[in-house]
Rosetta silent file (secondary structure, phi, psi, omega in degrees, C-alpha in Angstrom):
SEQUENCE: MKETIFVAFDVDDINPMLEDGLENLIKLKEIFPDLIFTLFMPTMYHGFYYDIDLAIQKYKKLLGSETIVGNHGVFHFTINFKDFWMNNKEMQTIIKNGFFKPFDKIVKGPGWSMSQEAYNMLIEHGYKVMLHPKEYNKLTVVNIHEKPDFFTTNYLLFHSHIAGNEGADNDISNSKVFKNVVKMIKELKKNYNVIFIDGIQLMEAIEK
SCORE:     score description
SCORE:     0.000 S_00000001
   1 L     0.000  134.732 -178.917   18.108  -56.808  -22.001 S_00000001
   2 L   -72.894  144.183  174.628   19.619  -53.737  -23.638 S_00000001
   3 L   -71.788  143.058  179.897   22.657  -52.079  -22.124 S_00000001
   4 E   -91.638  133.112  172.746   21.990  -48.611  -20.718 S_00000001
   5 E  -127.475  149.970 -179.050   23.948  -45.614  -21.991 S_00000001
   6 E  -110.685  128.313 -173.019   23.697  -42.000  -20.873 S_00000001
   7 E  -122.935  124.087  172.908   23.778  -39.336  -23.562 S_00000001
   8 E  -110.910  153.476 -177.641   24.381  -35.597  -23.153 S_00000001
   9 E  -134.022  110.315 -179.965   24.212  -33.096  -25.998 S_00000001
  10 E  -109.148  154.567 -177.875   26.088  -29.810  -25.737 S_00000001
  11 E  -134.682  115.028 -178.517   26.060  -26.804  -28.068 S_00000001
  12 E   -88.876  149.561  167.004   28.846  -24.225  -27.931 S_00000001
  13 L    79.817   -0.724 -178.373   28.726  -20.494  -28.773 S_00000001
  14 L   -60.680  138.397  177.251   24.952  -20.007  -28.958 S_00000001
  15 E  -170.716  166.174 -176.886   23.877  -16.411  -28.347 S_00000001
  16 L   -59.237  -18.472  178.136   21.444  -13.881  -29.854 S_00000001
  17 L   -88.308  -12.019 -174.058   24.098  -12.867  -32.392 S_00000001
  18 E  -145.112   94.423 -176.512   24.692  -16.456  -33.529 S_00000001
  19 L  -131.212   28.190 -174.617   21.666  -18.753  -33.807 S_00000001
  20 L   -53.728  -39.622 -175.181   22.225  -20.451  -37.169 S_00000001
  21 L   -94.510    4.617 -175.659   21.584  -23.943  -35.791 S_00000001
  22 H   -61.121  -39.893  179.825   18.705  -23.096  -33.453 S_00000001
  23 H   -60.663  -38.937  179.100   16.071  -24.271  -35.918 S_00000001
  24 H   -71.426  -31.305  174.411   17.750  -27.681  -36.156 S_00000001
  25 H   -64.288  -41.011  177.853   17.891  -27.938  -32.357 S_00000001
  26 H   -62.356  -41.667  178.360   14.144  -27.341  -32.275 S_00000001
  27 H   -63.657  -41.378  178.240   13.681  -30.058  -34.913 S_00000001
  28 H   -61.487  -40.376  179.375   15.816  -32.490  -32.900 S_00000001
  29 H   -65.477  -34.508  177.273   13.684  -31.825  -29.832 S_00000001
  30 H   -68.345  -38.272 -179.547   10.542  -32.553  -31.859 S_00000001
  31 H   -75.322  -39.638 -178.730   11.995  -35.866  -33.078 S_00000001
  32 L  -123.891   83.935 -174.430   13.442  -36.838  -29.679 S_00000001
  33 L   -59.168  -24.774 -178.821   11.277  -35.174  -26.981 S_00000001
  34 L   -88.983    0.351  177.591   13.400  -36.590  -24.156 S_00000001
  35 L   -68.211  136.818  179.782   16.618  -35.078  -25.541 S_00000001
  36 L  -118.696  126.104  179.012   18.168  -32.497  -23.193 S_00000001
  37 E   -94.838  142.039  168.996   20.415  -29.737  -24.499 S_00000001
  38 E  -116.407  109.566 -176.036   23.254  -28.124  -22.579 S_00000001
  39 E   -97.954  140.613  176.226   24.010  -24.781  -24.211 S_00000001
  40 E  -117.706  115.477 -172.670   27.187  -22.796  -23.604 S_00000001
  41 E  -118.412  126.563  173.371   26.782  -19.057  -24.194 S_00000001
  42 L   -66.875  153.966  179.381   29.470  -16.337  -23.994 S_00000001
  43 L   -68.479  -44.079  177.418   28.548  -13.261  -21.985 S_00000001
  44 L  -139.814   86.205 -174.262   29.348  -10.860  -24.848 S_00000001
  45 H   -57.968  116.400 -179.340   30.149  -12.837  -27.981 S_00000001
  46 H    53.566   30.137  175.107   32.985  -11.009  -29.790 S_00000001
  47 H    90.027    0.227  179.517   32.145   -7.894  -27.785 S_00000001
  48 L   -84.869  131.936  179.043   28.447   -7.664  -28.714 S_00000001
  49 L   -87.942  140.107  173.136   26.086   -6.879  -25.837 S_00000001
  50 L  -151.848  164.318 -177.943   22.752   -8.706  -25.483 S_00000001
  51 L   -79.659  105.442 -175.897   20.238   -9.421  -22.756 S_00000001
  52 H   -64.416  -45.786 -178.948   21.454  -12.681  -21.191 S_00000001
  53 H   -60.025  -44.066  179.617   18.339  -13.288  -19.109 S_00000001
  54 H   -63.349  -40.215  179.965   16.069  -12.800  -22.114 S_00000001
  55 H   -65.145  -44.259  179.469   18.196  -15.124  -24.236 S_00000001
  56 H   -61.964  -43.881  177.687   18.166  -17.870  -21.599 S_00000001
  57 H   -59.250  -42.207 -179.999   14.378  -17.576  -21.246 S_00000001
  58 H   -61.399  -48.804 -176.079   14.018  -17.818  -25.024 S_00000001
  59 H   -67.166  -36.686  179.040   16.142  -20.954  -25.362 S_00000001
  60 H   -72.020  -29.200  176.775   14.419  -22.725  -22.470 S_00000001
  61 H   -71.814  -40.925 -177.606   11.021  -21.885  -23.945 S_00000001
  62 H   -76.980  -33.864 -172.186   11.973  -23.191  -27.392 S_00000001
  63 H  -111.611   -1.358  178.961   13.946  -26.248  -26.296 S_00000001
  64 L   110.646  142.241 -177.044   12.298  -27.167  -22.997 S_00000001
  65 L   -64.137  -19.071  179.557   12.562  -25.932  -19.420 S_00000001
  66 L   -78.662   -7.817  178.901   15.029  -28.738  -18.670 S_00000001
  67 L   -59.957  136.128  177.470   17.563  -27.111  -21.025 S_00000001
  68 E  -101.407  134.567  176.297   20.776  -26.071  -19.290 S_00000001
  69 E  -122.776  107.344 -179.840   22.489  -22.804  -20.272 S_00000001
  70 E  -103.397  166.434  179.918   26.041  -22.490  -18.978 S_00000001
  71 E   -81.771  144.792 -177.646   28.629  -19.755  -19.372 S_00000001
  72 L  -131.729   43.357  177.036   31.200  -19.980  -22.169 S_00000001
  73 L    95.797  179.249 -178.193   33.548  -17.111  -21.430 S_00000001
  74 L   -87.172  -67.183 -175.629   33.364  -13.366  -21.774 S_00000001
  75 L  -106.968  -27.513 -178.415   34.062  -12.488  -25.414 S_00000001
  76 L    58.587   45.722  173.660   35.111  -15.802  -27.005 S_00000001
  77 L   -71.436  132.314 -176.572   37.589  -14.240  -29.390 S_00000001
  78 L   -68.384  -22.985 -177.129   39.010  -16.990  -31.599 S_00000001
  79 L   -86.681   -6.067 -176.070   42.506  -15.482  -31.508 S_00000001
  80 L  -155.851   95.479  179.249   42.758  -15.518  -27.731 S_00000001
  81 L   -86.874   60.575 -176.259   41.106  -18.114  -25.493 S_00000001
  82 L  -113.321   17.034 -176.970   42.216  -16.347  -22.317 S_00000001
  83 L   -55.582  -37.632 -175.199   38.817  -15.474  -20.838 S_00000001
  84 L  -111.103   22.183  176.175   39.368  -17.693  -17.800 S_00000001
  85 L   -95.024   78.943 -176.452   43.124  -17.319  -17.414 S_00000001
  86 L  -140.913  165.089 -177.904   42.997  -15.332  -14.193 S_00000001
  87 L   -87.552  177.731 -176.105   44.090  -15.667  -10.595 S_00000001
  88 H   -58.322  -44.657 -176.684   42.010  -16.462   -7.515 S_00000001
  89 H   -63.706  -44.071  178.991   41.370  -12.834   -6.575 S_00000001
  90 H   -63.576  -42.538 -178.503   40.216  -11.871  -10.067 S_00000001
  91 H   -67.847  -40.246  179.683   37.964  -14.924  -10.316 S_00000001
  92 H   -63.985  -39.090  177.430   36.469  -14.357   -6.884 S_00000001
  93 H   -62.273  -43.618  179.817   35.650  -10.752   -7.803 S_00000001
  94 H   -62.509  -43.994 -179.680   33.896  -11.878  -10.977 S_00000001
  95 H   -65.328  -46.103 -179.016   31.827  -14.470   -9.104 S_00000001
  96 H   -64.103  -29.916  179.964   30.870  -12.057   -6.291 S_00000001
  97 L   -82.172    5.308  174.423   29.804   -9.445   -8.851 S_00000001
  98 L    79.471   21.380 -178.449   27.273  -11.897  -10.284 S_00000001
  99 L   -56.554  -37.384 -176.745   29.032  -12.533  -13.592 S_00000001
 100 L   -98.742   -0.611 -170.438   27.704  -16.110  -13.694 S_00000001
 101 L   -57.398  -41.450 -178.176   24.405  -15.487  -11.918 S_00000001
 102 L   -67.732  -20.845 -172.866   22.046  -15.633  -14.939 S_00000001
 103 L   -90.107  160.543  169.756   23.503  -18.960  -16.052 S_00000001
 104 L   -69.207  164.035 -168.577   22.996  -22.481  -14.749 S_00000001
 105 L   -84.599   59.427  173.213   25.857  -23.711  -12.572 S_00000001
 106 E  -145.368  141.729 -175.225   28.094  -25.138  -15.256 S_00000001
 107 E  -134.103  140.388  170.627   30.953  -23.448  -17.086 S_00000001
 108 L  -131.850  122.977  177.646   33.076  -24.311  -20.104 S_00000001
 109 L   -69.656  146.392  174.952   36.020  -22.105  -21.026 S_00000001
 110 H   -55.867  134.504 -177.103   36.369  -21.129  -24.704 S_00000001
 111 H    68.503   21.155 -177.488   38.588  -23.697  -26.370 S_00000001
 112 H    60.198   25.773 -166.931   38.057  -25.911  -23.285 S_00000001
 113 L  -117.132  138.696  170.736   40.646  -23.658  -21.636 S_00000001
 114 L  -167.232  161.457  179.182   41.062  -22.000  -18.232 S_00000001
 115 L   -75.397  159.097  176.693   43.662  -21.515  -15.535 S_00000001
 116 H   -62.658  -35.830  178.648   43.935  -23.863  -12.578 S_00000001
 117 H   -63.458  -44.107  178.995   43.127  -20.917  -10.306 S_00000001
 118 H   -63.526  -43.461  178.722   39.909  -20.159  -12.181 S_00000001
 119 H   -59.128  -48.847 -177.952   38.943  -23.838  -12.111 S_00000001
 120 H   -60.889  -41.258 -177.752   39.547  -24.129   -8.373 S_00000001
 121 H   -67.812  -39.844  178.285   37.537  -20.992   -7.603 S_00000001
 122 H   -64.571  -44.576  178.344   34.559  -22.119   -9.702 S_00000001
 123 H   -61.352  -41.729 -179.920   34.537  -25.535   -8.042 S_00000001
 124 H   -60.838  -31.321 -179.387   34.752  -23.883   -4.616 S_00000001
 125 L   -94.836   13.948  171.242   31.620  -21.864   -5.426 S_00000001
 126 L    87.608   15.154  178.752   29.642  -24.918   -6.490 S_00000001
 127 L   -92.197  147.099  168.945   30.000  -24.765  -10.263 S_00000001
 128 E   -89.308  136.223 -178.364   30.574  -27.729  -12.520 S_00000001
 129 E  -119.435  121.006  179.048   33.416  -27.103  -14.952 S_00000001
 130 L   -90.115  108.832  177.222   33.594  -29.003  -18.224 S_00000001
 131 L   -89.548 -178.155  179.214   37.236  -29.495  -19.110 S_00000001
 132 L   -60.237  138.849 -176.782   38.631  -31.053  -22.276 S_00000001
 133 H   -53.137  -26.677 -179.494   37.181  -34.565  -22.792 S_00000001
 134 H   -63.954  -14.919  179.933   40.658  -36.122  -22.575 S_00000001
 135 H   -78.688   -9.481 -173.348   40.526  -35.365  -18.829 S_00000001
 136 L  -123.698  117.233 -178.601   37.747  -37.927  -18.270 S_00000001
 137 L   -82.267   -5.955  178.199   38.248  -41.640  -18.736 S_00000001
 138 L   -97.136    3.578 -171.934   34.523  -42.338  -18.310 S_00000001
 139 E  -117.020  137.220  171.846   33.491  -40.140  -21.238 S_00000001
 140 E  -116.202  123.741  176.925   33.214  -40.778  -24.976 S_00000001
 141 E   -91.981  128.366 -178.936   32.822  -37.746  -27.237 S_00000001
 142 E   -94.188  123.693  174.952   30.753  -38.418  -30.343 S_00000001
 143 E   -80.383  103.900 -168.240   31.880  -36.662  -33.528 S_00000001
 144 L   -72.180   -9.141 -178.929   28.456  -35.728  -34.860 S_00000001
 145 L   -94.371   -1.469 -178.025   29.660  -35.111  -38.426 S_00000001
 146 L  -141.737  172.199  178.498   30.888  -38.664  -39.006 S_00000001
 147 L   -63.980  131.556 -175.740   30.053  -42.256  -38.199 S_00000001
 148 L   -64.384  141.113  175.092   30.619  -42.789  -34.477 S_00000001
 149 L   -74.369  164.926  174.655   33.674  -44.706  -33.416 S_00000001
 150 L   -62.358  131.736 -179.721   33.428  -47.733  -31.171 S_00000001
 151 L  -116.105  149.134 -174.339   32.956  -46.502  -27.629 S_00000001
 152 L  -114.706    3.894  179.322   33.934  -48.186  -24.408 S_00000001
 153 L  -117.055  165.961  179.216   32.097  -46.031  -21.864 S_00000001
 154 L   -97.373    4.130  178.763   28.448  -45.675  -20.914 S_00000001
 155 E  -118.737  117.008 -178.027   28.559  -41.873  -20.986 S_00000001
 156 E  -113.432  142.356  174.545   28.434  -40.184  -24.382 S_00000001
 157 E  -121.114  113.072  170.913   28.715  -36.497  -25.219 S_00000001
 158 E   -80.905  105.413 -174.702   27.342  -35.283  -28.533 S_00000001
 159 E  -100.363  127.063 -176.398   29.519  -32.174  -28.897 S_00000001
 160 E  -142.258  168.830  171.210   28.436  -29.477  -31.345 S_00000001
 161 E  -119.050  150.130 -177.343   28.659  -25.798  -32.280 S_00000001
 162 L   -70.098  -22.318  179.545   25.654  -23.620  -33.090 S_00000001
 163 L  -153.949  169.146 -176.124   27.273  -22.512  -36.369 S_00000001
 164 L  -111.244   20.180 -175.862   30.296  -23.179  -38.529 S_00000001
 165 L   -70.286   -8.937  177.480   31.600  -19.676  -39.070 S_00000001
 166 L  -110.519   19.721  175.327   34.728  -20.552  -37.094 S_00000001
 167 L    84.458   14.013 -178.803   35.496  -23.663  -39.097 S_00000001
 168 L   -71.766  128.751  177.831   33.738  -26.140  -36.807 S_00000001
 169 L   -87.074   -2.517  176.020   33.027  -29.438  -38.528 S_00000001
 170 L  -107.827   41.888 -178.147   30.425  -30.262  -35.871 S_00000001
 171 E   -75.967  110.912 -175.707   28.193  -27.387  -36.958 S_00000001
 172 L   -71.590  -13.032  176.738   24.604  -28.342  -36.054 S_00000001
 173 L   -79.261  -13.756  179.032   23.250  -25.817  -38.576 S_00000001
 174 L   -73.490  128.028 -174.745   24.724  -27.940  -41.376 S_00000001
 175 H   -63.103  -37.077  179.322   21.980  -30.064  -42.962 S_00000001
 176 H   -68.000  -41.153  177.703   24.260  -33.091  -43.466 S_00000001
 177 H   -63.463  -43.860  178.893   25.427  -32.945  -39.850 S_00000001
 178 H   -57.973  -48.037  179.891   21.832  -32.625  -38.661 S_00000001
 179 H   -62.736  -36.913  179.349   20.746  -35.693  -40.649 S_00000001
 180 H   -66.821  -38.431  178.045   23.720  -37.641  -39.326 S_00000001
 181 H   -62.935  -46.466  179.074   22.804  -36.762  -35.733 S_00000001
 182 H   -57.921  -45.605 -179.908   19.236  -37.961  -36.249 S_00000001
 183 H   -62.297  -44.862 -178.223   20.515  -41.216  -37.748 S_00000001
 184 H   -64.174  -43.758 -178.851   23.018  -41.806  -34.938 S_00000001
 185 H   -66.349  -39.585  177.443   20.513  -41.200  -32.155 S_00000001
 186 H   -61.740  -41.178  178.691   17.959  -43.488  -33.796 S_00000001
 187 H   -65.961  -39.899  178.031   20.585  -46.232  -34.064 S_00000001
 188 H   -63.219  -44.352 -178.285   21.563  -45.764  -30.426 S_00000001
 189 H   -67.603  -26.309  177.873   17.948  -45.963  -29.282 S_00000001
 190 H   -73.093  -37.458 -172.793   17.495  -49.118  -31.356 S_00000001
 191 H  -101.079  -15.437 -176.717   20.493  -50.890  -29.822 S_00000001
 192 L  -135.577  161.518  168.485   20.641  -49.425  -26.311 S_00000001
 193 E   -85.480  100.878 -173.151   18.470  -48.209  -23.510 S_00000001
 194 E   -91.824  126.087  174.435   19.252  -44.502  -23.986 S_00000001
 195 E  -117.331  117.680  179.144   18.835  -42.089  -21.106 S_00000001
 196 E   -82.471  135.405 -179.949   19.349  -38.439  -21.996 S_00000001
 197 L  -131.230  165.154  176.984   21.007  -36.309  -19.325 S_00000001
 198 L   -94.253  175.876 -175.656   22.149  -32.705  -19.063 S_00000001
 199 H   -64.563  -34.811  178.337   25.700  -31.450  -18.747 S_00000001
 200 H   -66.720  -44.073  177.094   25.560  -31.032  -14.988 S_00000001
 201 H   -62.782  -37.920  178.096   24.357  -34.607  -14.543 S_00000001
 202 H   -61.655  -47.301 -178.331   27.092  -35.767  -16.918 S_00000001
 203 H   -64.581  -39.045  178.608   29.812  -34.042  -14.921 S_00000001
 204 H   -61.640  -34.693 -177.514   28.473  -35.433  -11.645 S_00000001
 205 H   -77.616  -45.688 -173.152   28.655  -38.948  -13.110 S_00000001
 206 H   -82.370  -11.978  178.104   32.061  -38.879  -14.797 S_00000001
 207 L   -86.982   -9.314 -178.451   33.818  -37.100  -11.959 S_00000001
 208 L   -69.350    0.000    0.000   33.041  -39.896   -9.478 S_00000001
């Protein structure tokens, strides 16, 4: 009997201004219909305004209604990952004003970064917060641009970026990276009983 592993696939930075890898996500969904994406979208990527509700509807239509779209900060400026470095009062005001309302109830700070106060307030309001993978001993992060290392956990996270304009080597729009992802998932499905889960389900499992 094959060992069961749980696989989540997240995509950082996706937004209407940056969709370079969207076509490859659609292709992955066609190859692996049970694959579930967890997308992390900034509210105003680098200060550009767009219709968040419309974007979320678009991504769920293209990638499946089970797709999760979480918040990934306000502006996501590469020179300053301070979007979530705020105190309890500031965070509570943002939540009450509906800042996170269009998104599913999961948040990842840009650069995996946020203050303890922001984290506590989000948890208090029922959000799942994805911190840096080193915080979870039940999680293995898969480097999608290279051959996967030996993993010792049953929960895997395929971590990617929608594009490589910020120097990301896990750029899903890259054709070589895309082919490597397809190969890795096929190998996993050959050797394991693979169950795809979303980011919220992943956090619920590894936080226990």
